[in-house]
C-alpha positions in Angstrom: 13.0 -8.1 44.2 12.5 -6.4 41.1 15.0 -5.6 38.6 15.5 -1.8 37.4 14.4 -2.7 34.0 11.2 -4.5 35.6 10.6 -1.3 37.6 11.1 0.9 35.0 8.4 -1.0 33.0 6.2 -0.6 35.9 6.6 2.9 35.9 5.8 3.3 32.1 2.3 1.2 32.6 1.6 2.9 35.5 2.0 6.5 33.7 -0.4 5.7 30.9 -3.1 4.4 33.9 -2.6 8.2 35.2 -2.6 9.5 32.0 -6.1 7.8 31.2 -7.5 9.6 34.4 -6.3 13.0 33.0 -7.9 13.8 29.9 -6.1 17.3 29.8 -3.0 15.8 30.0 -0.1 16.2 32.9 3.5 17.6 32.9 5.9 15.2 34.0 6.6 17.4 37.1 3.3 16.3 38.3 3.1 13.0 36.7 6.2 11.3 38.8 4.8 12.3 42.2 1.6 10.6 41.2 3.2 7.4 40.1 5.0 7.4 43.7 1.9 7.6 45.3 0.6 4.5 43.6 3.9 2.6 44.4 4.7 3.7 47.9 7.4 1.1 48.0 9.1 2.2 45.1 12.2 4.1 46.4 13.0 1.1 48.5 13.0 -0.9 45.6 14.8 1.2 42.8 17.5 1.8 45.7 18.2 -1.9 46.1 19.3 -1.9 42.7 22.9 -0.7 43.5 24.5 2.6 43.0 23.4 4.3 39.8 23.0 7.8 38.4 19.9 7.1 36.3 17.2 8.5 38.6 13.8 6.6 37.9 12.1 9.9 36.8 14.9 10.4 34.0 14.4 6.6 33.4 10.5 7.3 32.7 11.1 10.2 30.1 13.9 8.3 28.3 12.0 5.1 28.3 8.7 7.0 27.3 10.3 6.6 23.6 8.2 3.2 23.1 4.9 4.8 24.0 5.5 7.8 21.6 6.8 5.8 18.6 3.6 3.3 19.3 1.5 6.2 19.3 0.0 5.7 22.7 1.4 9.0 24.3 1.9 12.2 22.7 4.0 15.0 24.4 3.0 18.8 23.7 3.5 22.0 25.1 5.3 20.6 28.1 2.5 18.0 28.8 1.8 14.2 28.5 -1.4 13.0 26.8 -2.8 9.6 26.5 -4.0 9.1 22.7 -7.2 7.5 21.6 -4.7 4.7 20.6 -3.1 4.7 23.8 -6.6 4.2 25.4 -7.1 1.3 23.5 -3.9 -0.4 24.2 -4.3 -0.4 27.9 -7.8 -2.0 27.4 -6.2 -4.7 25.6 -2.6 -4.9 27.4 -4.0 -5.2 30.7 -0.9 -6.0 32.6 2.8 -5.2 32.4 4.1 -7.8 30.5 1.3 -7.4 27.7 1.9 -3.9 27.7 5.5 -3.7 27.5 5.6 -6.3 24.8 3.1 -3.9 22.9 5.0 -1.0 23.3 8.4 -2.2 22.3 7.0 -3.7 19.0 6.2 -0.3 18.0 9.6 1.1 18.9 11.6 -1.9 17.3 9.6 -1.2 14.1 10.5 2.5 14.3 14.1 1.6 15.3 14.1 -0.8 12.3 12.6 1.8 9.7 14.0 5.2 10.8 15.1 6.3 7.1 11.3 5.5 6.3 10.1 7.3 8.9 12.0 10.4 8.5 11.1 10.5 4.7 7.3 10.3 5.9 7.8 12.9 8.1 9.7 15.2 5.5 6.8 14.6 3.0 4.0 15.1 5.4 5.6 18.5 6.6 6.0 19.5 2.8 2.3 18.8 2.1 1.0 22.4 1.9 -1.7 24.2 3.5 -5.1 23.2 1.6 -3.8 19.7 0.4 -3.8 16.4 1.7 -2.3 13.0 1.2 -3.7 9.2 1.6 -2.0 7.6 4.4 -1.3 4.4 2.0 0.2 6.8 -0.6 2.6 8.0 2.0 3.3 4.7 3.3 4.1 3.3 -0.1 6.2 6.0 -0.9 7.8 5.7 2.3 8.3 1.9 2.5 6.4 1.6 5.8 3.2 -0.1 7.0 0.4 2.3 6.9 -0.9 1.3 10.4 2.7 1.7 11.9 2.9 5.2 10.2 -0.4 6.6 11.6 0.5 5.4 14.9 3.9 7.3 14.9 2.0 10.2 13.6 -0.3 10.0 16.6 2.9 9.8 18.8 5.2 12.1 17.3 2.5 14.8 15.7 5.1 16.0 13.0 4.7 18.7 11.1 1.6 18.1 8.6 0.6 15.1 10.6 -3.3 16.3 10.2 -3.0 16.2 6.5 -2.4 12.5 6.1 -6.0 10.9 5.7 -7.7 8.1 4.5 -8.0 7.6 1.2 -11.8 9.0 1.0 -10.4 12.0 2.7 -11.7 11.4 6.3 -10.0 11.0 9.6 -7.9 7.3 9.0 -9.5 4.5 10.9 -6.3 3.3 12.4 -5.9 6.4 14.2 -8.9 5.3 16.6 -9.9 8.9 16.9 -12.3 9.9 19.6 -14.7 12.8 19.5 -12.1 14.6 21.0 -9.0 14.0 18.5 -11.7 13.9 15.6 -12.9 17.4 16.5 -9.1 18.9 16.6 -8.3 17.0 13.6 -10.8 18.6 11.6 -9.9 22.2 13.3 -6.6 21.9 12.1 -8.0 21.0 8.5 -10.4 23.5 8.7 -7.6 26.0 9.6 -6.0 24.9 6.6 -8.9 25.8 4.4 -10.0 22.0 4.1 -13.7 22.3 5.2 -15.5 18.4 5.3 -18.5 17.5 4.0 -19.8 14.6 6.0 -16.6 13.9 7.5 -14.5 14.2 4.2 -12.2 16.5 2.8 -12.3 17.7 -1.0 -10.9 14.8 -3.1 -9.6 17.6 -5.9 -7.2 18.9 -3.0 -5.3 15.7 -2.6 -1.9 15.1 -3.8 -1.6 11.9 -5.9 0.8 9.4 -4.8 2.6 9.3 -7.9 3.5 13.2 -7.1 4.6 12.7 -3.7 8.2 12.7 -4.7 8.3 15.7 -5.8 7.1 17.3 -2.7 10.5 17.0 -1.1 13.5 18.4 -3.0 16.8 16.2 -2.4 19.9 17.6 -4.5 22.4 15.6 -2.6 26.1 16.2 -3.0 28.5 13.4 -4.7 30.4 11.2 -2.3 33.7 12.9 -3.3 32.4 16.5 -2.6 31.9 17.9 -6.3 28.2 19.0 -7.6 25.4 17.0 -6.9 24.8 13.6 -9.2 22.8 14.7 -12.7 19.2 14.6 -12.9 16.9 13.7 -15.3 13.5 15.8 -16.6 10.6 15.6 -18.5 9.7 18.9 -19.9 6.5 18.6 -22.4 6.3 20.7 -25.4 3.9 19.0 -27.8 0.8 20.3 -26.6 1.4 24.1 -25.4 -1.6 25.8 -25.8 -2.9 23.7 -28.6 0.4 23.6 -30.5 3.8 21.7 -30.6 6.9 23.5 -29.9 9.1 20.6 -29.9 10.4 21.3 -33.6 11.4 24.9 -32.8 13.1 23.3 -29.5 15.0 21.3 -31.6 16.1 23.8 -34.2 17.0 26.5 -31.8 18.3 24.6 -29.0 16.0 25.2 -25.9 13.2 24.2 -24.1 10.6 26.2 -22.2 7.5 26.7 -20.3 4.9 29.1 -20.8 5.1 31.6 -18.0 3.2 34.7 -19.7 1.7 36.2 -16.7 4.5 35.0 -13.9 6.6 38.0 -13.0 10.4 37.7 -13.5 11.9 35.6 -11.0 15.6 34.6 -10.3 17.2 31.6 -10.8 17.5 29.5 -7.4 14.4 31.3 -6.2 12.7 29.4 -3.1 9.4 27.5 -3.8 7.8 29.8 -1.1 8.7 32.8 -3.4 7.1 30.9 -6.4 4.0 30.0 -4.4 3.3 33.5 -3.6 3.9 35.1 -7.0 2.0 32.3 -8.6 -0.9 32.9 -6.0 -1.1 36.7 -6.9 0.1 36.3 -11.0 -2.7 33.5 -11.6 -5.0 34.4 -8.8 -7.9 33.5 -11.1 -6.8 29.6 -11.7 -7.8 27.0 -9.7 -6.4 25.8 -6.3 -5.0 22.8 -8.3 -3.6 24.8 -11.0 -1.6 27.0 -9.1 -0.4 24.3 -6.9 0.7 22.3 -10.3 2.5 25.7 -11.7 4.5 26.2 -8.3 6.0 22.8 -8.7 6.7 23.1 -12.5 8.0 26.9 -12.3 10.3 26.0 -9.0 11.5 22.7 -11.1 12.7 25.0 -14.1 13.9 27.7 -12.1 15.6 26.2 -9.3 16.1 22.7 -9.3 17.3 21.8 -12.6 21.1 22.4 -13.4 23.7 22.6 -16.1 24.2 18.9 -17.7 21.1 17.6 -16.2 19.1 15.1 -18.7 16.1 16.4 -20.2 13.6 14.3 -22.3 10.7 15.5 -24.7 8.5 13.7 -26.8 6.1 14.8 -29.8 3.9 11.9 -30.5 5.8 8.6 -30.7 9.0 10.5 -31.5 11.2 10.9 -28.2 14.3 13.5 -27.8 17.0 13.5 -25.3 19.3 16.6 -24.7 21.4 18.3 -22.2 20.8 21.7 -20.2 23.5 24.2 -21.1 22.6 26.9 -19.1 20.3 28.7 -16.6 16.6 30.1 -16.7 15.9 33.2 -18.7 12.3 34.9 -19.6 11.9 35.7 -23.0 9.1 37.4 -25.2 7.5 34.5 -27.4 4.9 34.5 -30.0 1.9 33.6 -28.4 3.2 33.8 -25.2 3.7 29.9 -25.5 7.6 29.7 -24.4 8.3 32.8 -22.1 10.9 30.8 -19.8 13.8 29.0 -21.5 16.6 26.9 -20.7 19.4 26.0 -23.3 19.3 22.6 -24.3 21.9 20.5 -26.6 19.6 18.0 -28.0 21.4 14.6 -28.6 19.0 13.0 -31.1 17.3 15.5 -32.9 17.5 13.7 -36.5 17.2 10.1 -34.8 14.2 10.1 -32.2 13.5 7.3 -30.2 10.3 5.1 -30.5 8.0 6.0 -27.5 6.7 2.3 -27.5 9.4 0.2 -28.9 12.7 2.3 -27.3 11.9 3.3 -23.8 11.5 0.8 -20.7 7.8 0.3 -19.5 8.5 1.9 -16.6 9.3 5.5 -18.1 6.9 5.1 -20.5 4.3 4.6 -17.9 5.7 8.1 -16.2 5.2 9.9 -19.0 1.4 9.0 -19.0 1.1 11.4 -15.8 -0.1 14.9 -17.0 2.9 17.1 -15.9 4.6 19.6 -18.1 7.8 19.0 -15.9 8.3 16.1 -14.2 11.6 14.7 -12.5 12.8 11.5 -13.8 15.9 11.2 -11.9 15.2 7.7 -10.5 15.8 6.8 -14.3 18.7 8.7 -15.1 20.9 5.5 -15.3 18.5 4.1 -18.0 18.2 7.4 -20.3 21.9 7.6 -20.0 22.4 4.5 -21.6 20.0 5.3 -24.4 22.0 8.4 -25.2 25.3 6.6 -25.5 28.2 6.2 -23.4 28.9 8.2 -20.3 30.1 7.9 -17.0 30.5 4.4 -16.1 28.3 3.3 -13.0 26.8 0.4 -11.3 23.6 -0.9 -12.9 20.4 -0.1 -11.4 18.3 -3.3 -10.1 14.9 -2.4 -10.6 13.4 -5.4 -11.6 11.1 -7.5 -9.6 12.8 -11.0 -8.4 10.2 -13.6 -6.8 11.7 -15.5 -4.1 12.0 -19.1 -3.6 9.5 -20.7 -1.1 11.2 -21.6 2.2 11.1 -24.7 4.0 9.5 -22.8 7.2 6.4 -21.5 4.7 5.8 -24.8 3.2 5.9 -26.3 7.2 3.3 -23.5 7.8 1.1 -24.0 5.2 1.4 -28.0 5.6 1.8 -28.8 1.8 5.2 -29.7 0.1 8.1 -27.3 -0.6 8.4 -28.6 -4.2 4.6 -28.0 -4.7 4.7 -24.3 -3.4 7.5 -23.9 -5.3 5.9 -24.8 -8.6 3.3 -22.2 -7.8 5.9 -19.5 -7.5 7.7 -20.9 -11.0 4.3 -20.1 -12.7 4.0 -16.7 -11.3 7.7 -16.1 -12.7 6.7 -17.4 -16.1 3.0 -15.3 -16.0 2.2 -13.4 -13.1 -1.5 -14.3 -12.7 -2.6 -17.6 -11.0 -5.6 -19.2 -9.7 -6.3 -21.5 -6.6 -9.4 -23.7 -7.6 -11.3 -26.4 -5.9 -14.1 -27.2 -3.8 -14.9 -25.8 -0.4 -12.6 -25.8 2.5 -9.6 -26.8 0.6 -7.7 -23.7 2.0 -7.4 -21.7 -1.3 -8.1 -18.5 0.5 -5.5 -19.1 3.2 -2.6 -20.2 0.8 -3.2 -17.3 -1.3 -2.8 -14.9 1.6 0.4 -16.7 3.0 1.8 -17.0 -0.4 1.2 -13.3 -1.0 2.7 -12.0 2.1 5.6 -14.3 1.7 6.1 -12.9 -1.9 5.8 -9.5 -1.2 8.2 -9.9 1.7 6.5 -9.3 4.8 4.7 -6.0 3.8 1.3 -5.8 4.1 1.1 -2.6 2.1 2.3 -4.3 -0.5 -0.9 -6.8 -0.4 -4.7 -6.1 -1.3 -7.5 -8.3 -0.9 -10.8 -7.8 -3.0 -13.5 -9.9 -3.3 -15.7 -10.5 -6.4 -19.6 -10.7 -6.2 -22.2 -10.3 -8.7 -23.0 -6.6 -8.3 -19.0 -5.9 -8.4 -18.1 -3.9 -11.4 -15.2 -2.6 -13.4 -15.7 1.0 -11.6 -15.4 -0.8 -8.1 -12.5 -2.7 -9.2 -10.2 -0.4 -11.5 -11.6 3.1 -11.7 -15.1 4.7 -11.9 -16.8 8.6 -11.4 -17.4 9.3 -7.6 -19.2 12.1 -6.5 -16.2 14.5 -4.8 -17.0 18.0 -3.3 -16.2 21.0 -5.1 -13.3 23.6 -4.1 -15.9 25.9 -3.1 -17.9 23.4 -0.7 -21.0 24.3 -2.1 -21.5 21.6 -4.4 -20.9 18.2 -5.8 -19.0 17.0 -9.2 -18.1 13.7 -10.7 -14.8 12.9 -11.2 -13.0 9.6 -12.1 -11.5 7.9 -8.7 -9.4 4.8 -8.8 -10.3 1.8 -7.4 -8.3 -1.0 -5.4 -6.5 -2.3 -8.4 -5.4 1.1 -9.7 -4.2 2.4 -6.2 -2.0 -1.1 -5.8 -0.8 -0.5 -9.3 0.7 3.4 -8.2 2.0 1.5 -5.5 3.8 -0.8 -7.4 5.3 1.9 -10.0 6.7 3.7 -7.1 8.7 0.5 -5.9 9.3 -1.5 -8.9 11.8 -3.7 -7.4 9.1 -5.2 -5.0 6.3 -7.5 -5.8 2.9 -5.9 -5.2 0.0 -8.6 -4.9 -3.7 -8.4 -5.5 -5.7 -11.3 -4.1 -9.1 -11.7 -5.6 -11.3 -13.8 -3.6 -14.3 -15.8 -5.3 -13.0 -14.4 -8.5 -15.7 -16.8 -10.4 -18.8 -15.1 -8.6 -18.2 -11.6 -10.5 -19.0 -11.0 -14.2 -15.3 -11.1 -15.2 -15.9 -9.7 -18.7 -17.4 -6.8 -17.2 -15.2 -6.1 -14.3 -12.0 -6.2 -16.2 -13.3 -4.6 -19.3 -10.2 -3.3 -21.5 -7.7 -4.9 -18.6 -7.9 -8.2 -20.0 -5.5 -7.2 -22.7 -2.9 -6.1 -20.3 -3.0 -9.2 -18.4 -1.5 -10.9 -21.4 0.5 -8.1 -22.7 2.4 -6.3 -19.7 4.6 -4.8 -22.1 1.9 -2.9 -24.4 -0.3 0.3 -23.4 -4.0 1.2 -23.7 -6.4 3.9 -23.4 -8.7 3.6 -20.1 -12.3 3.7 -20.4 -12.6 7.0 -18.0 -8.9 8.4 -17.5 -8.4 8.6 -21.0 -12.0 9.9 -22.1 -11.3 12.9 -19.6 -7.8 13.7 -20.8 -6.4 12.9 -17.4 -4.1 10.4 -18.8 -2.4 8.8 -21.5 -1.6 5.3 -22.2 -2.0 3.0 -19.4 0.2 -0.4 -18.6 0.1 -2.9 -15.9 3.6 -2.9 -14.1 5.4 -6.5 -14.3 5.7 -6.5 -10.4 1.9 -6.6 -10.1 1.4 -10.3 -9.1 -2.7 -11.3 -9.3 -3.8 -14.2 -7.5 -7.3 -15.3 -7.3 -9.3 -18.3 -5.8 -12.3 -20.0 -7.1 -14.7 -22.2 -5.6 -15.8 -25.0 -8.1 -19.1 -25.9 -6.3 -20.0 -22.4 -7.2 -18.9 -22.9 -10.9 -17.0 -25.3 -12.9 -13.3 -24.0 -14.2 -15.1 -25.4 -17.9 -17.6 -22.6 -17.6 -14.9 -19.9 -17.3 -14.6 -18.0 -20.4 -11.7 -18.9 -23.0 -10.1 -15.6 -22.2 -9.4 -15.7 -18.7 -8.4 -19.4 -18.7 -5.3 -18.2 -21.4 -4.4 -15.7 -19.2 -4.3 -17.1 -15.9 -2.5 -20.4 -14.6 -4.9 -22.7 -12.6 -3.7 -24.9 -9.7 -5.9 -27.3 -8.2 -6.5 -27.7 -4.7 -8.7 -31.0 -4.1 -9.3 -33.2 -1.2 -8.2 -36.3 -3.0 -5.2 -34.7 -4.4 -1.8 -33.8 -3.2 -1.0 -31.3 -1.4 -4.7 -31.0 -0.1 -5.2 -34.8 0.8 -2.2 -34.9 3.3 -3.0 -31.6 4.9 -5.8 -32.5 7.5 -3.5 -35.6 8.9 -0.5 -33.4 9.2 -2.1 -31.1 11.0 -3.6 -33.5 13.4 -0.3 -34.8 13.8 1.2 -31.7 14.5 -1.4 -31.0 17.4 -0.9 -34.3 18.8 -4.8 -35.2 18.2 -6.3 -38.4 16.8 -6.5 -39.1 13.3 -9.9 -40.3 13.3 -11.1 -37.0 11.7 -8.8 -37.5 8.6 -10.2 -41.2 8.0 -13.9 -39.9 8.5 -13.3 -37.2 5.9 -11.7 -39.6 3.6 -14.5 -41.9 3.8 -17.1 -38.8 3.4 -15.6 -37.9 0.2 -15.3 -41.4 -1.0 -19.0 -41.2 -0.9 -19.4 -37.9 -2.8 -19.6 -38.7 -6.6 -19.4 -35.2 -7.8 -16.1 -34.4 -7.7 -16.5 -30.5 -7.4 -18.8 -31.1 -4.2 -16.3 -32.8 -2.3 -15.3 -31.4 1.0 -12.0 -29.9 2.2 -10.1 -30.4 5.4 -10.1 -26.6 6.6 -13.7 -27.3 8.2 -12.2 -29.8 10.4 -8.9 -27.9 11.5 -10.0 -25.8 14.5 -8.5 -27.2 17.6 -11.2 -26.4 19.7 -13.9 -28.9 18.0 -11.6 -31.8 19.0 -11.3 -30.4 22.4 -15.3 -29.9 22.9 -16.7 -33.4 23.1 -20.1 -32.1 21.0 -17.8 -29.7 19.1 -16.7 -32.0 16.1 -20.3 -33.7 15.4 -21.6 -30.0 15.9 -19.5 -28.9 12.9 -20.5 -32.0 10.9 -23.9 -31.5 11.5 -24.1 -27.9 10.9 -21.8 -26.8 8.4 -20.8 -30.1 6.3 -24.1 -32.0 6.0 -25.9 -28.4 5.0 -23.5 -28.4 1.8 -24.4 -31.8 0.8 -28.4 -31.2 1.3 -27.7 -28.6 -1.2 -25.9 -30.8 -3.5 -28.4 -33.4 -3.4 -31.5 -31.1 -3.0 -34.6 -32.7 -5.1 -32.8 -35.9 -6.1 -34.3 -38.1 -3.1 -30.9 -38.6 -1.3 -31.3 -39.3 2.7 -28.2 -37.2 3.2 -27.9 -37.8 7.1 -28.4 -41.5 6.4 -25.4 -41.7 3.9 -23.1 -38.7 4.8 -23.9 -38.8 8.8 -21.2 -39.4 11.5 -22.8 -42.3 13.1 -22.8 -44.0 9.7 -19.1 -43.4 8.5 -18.3 -44.3 12.1 -19.6 -47.8 11.6 -18.3 -48.0 8.3 -14.8 -47.3 9.8 -15.4 -49.5 13.0 -14.7 -46.5 14.8 -16.3 -45.7 18.5 -19.5 -44.2 18.5 -18.2 -41.7 20.7 -17.1 -38.1 19.0 -13.2 -37.9 18.3 -11.4 -35.7 20.9 
């Protein structure tokens, strides 16, 4: 007789089957009778479990949380609906056991990351109508896997869920949207004023990942119940309508914003009231300008408090002060300083140096184009720059690469000492290339090492593959066509590539390693792809101007964060390491994976032993490589590390004939070598005294 836990799992499984038959959803009051009809002996089995106040219909409702957290079921207006994700799930999980395992995984991930999900929901709910955010940016900000985030949003449908899109402005692929959901999604976006062209909403309505943390205002109260902790702010005064106001600020003791059109508002006014005023007072401004002004006026009027730190720079000179009063509207020459706050400037005669005195993370933040920016995450560092203050625990913000584990080394079939040396190389210089002949496991090791270094967070790892047509614009940033705000045309704007997107994520979490894997790095034109980034690979603490962003006036000096790790793979059969230009060789550590060298030469034997298979394949591969004279064309073990080919009587011979020999045919093309005679399986078996039957 099934236990009540097993019966509850059967109920949930049956519920999804029934919901699949009712695309318009069902209220639970109708769903429960249908379940009992499909399970006629259910009451008897449930009663045999003993006395309990827990009725089965209540168990259905209470335990359905796993279905919602996994994104398989959503509940709205008293009805339950199976989502497109749920339809895919019941096709993949076709029995109760598999189904339960899948839904439980979603629930457990939510349970372990509740704080991250709550943060993501608050951020999504704070995205204004007419704006959208990229799912990857939101997941990175909340410290979540992007796929799990999208799945939860499909189940819970929190406020603003439909404004979370793919980076191209389209419905996310991970939502597995069917035509019905796609129409619903696009309808909600259209209601927000986000009309899609070719399925994508305008890029200029996207809120960048770097700005997400400013959407939700959290002024926590100190533990002792006193005023909330001190914050820190950037207020930019170096270029206000073409003039620098910093000298006046220092002399007269204030900071300011230009607000000539803004009606007078009281301190502490809500963001909604400010937005309404801006929409009317700056009616002729662009959508993005009004969004930016709303955030900045709100910070200046309501979020700043007395004793908060304020920072401003005039060129390379950086000044720090403390806010000494509330906001006030003043008459000013040229309408450049209408909204003011009194400031006690702490170093007017001894400014800090932008390049030498500011930590790299703060300098990178100042490169964003905001007149007001919340710098509270750096408040400890800024306090230290202005002299003694309250003693606080040090904030650990530096990345620390973990030592490799014995489990990882065992999984990769390599020695732990060798793998640890790779980590030591990355600690010294965070760029490394695995190079060697084909089949030596370069990409496999790079991917597993990257996931280990990133703490198992898939959103912290990105893989790209270079090829001859790959360019700087594909890799870092380049001009792309985007829809204009009125939806009537197309303009070209610089949009980020995979490296720049990963850099943004790395800056938001400086204590976490973020790893970029560049597969087949030698197949691209490296000088063309990396461009001015070559310099930053060697000098992470320096800054450069970017080819596009700086020219557009949308960014200042750019740095590569120290927590960005780059792992490359290079096939020496395509191009010898000797042909890689000296600039690249100087900036990367090169680690060889060669079939006749440690650790690769032991990998196949260890794999065969671990699978309980004969070691003949290892001996045959060794004999094959002994006959190949060119060191860069020897064959790696991964071709023979598939269990199925050793179970199929013809599988081993087939792989040898169709995958290994063609590589050698190409190598010996035109030199008269009979490849089959020299490297054929029968020839090698005779040489080694093995039976003529394929290994199995």
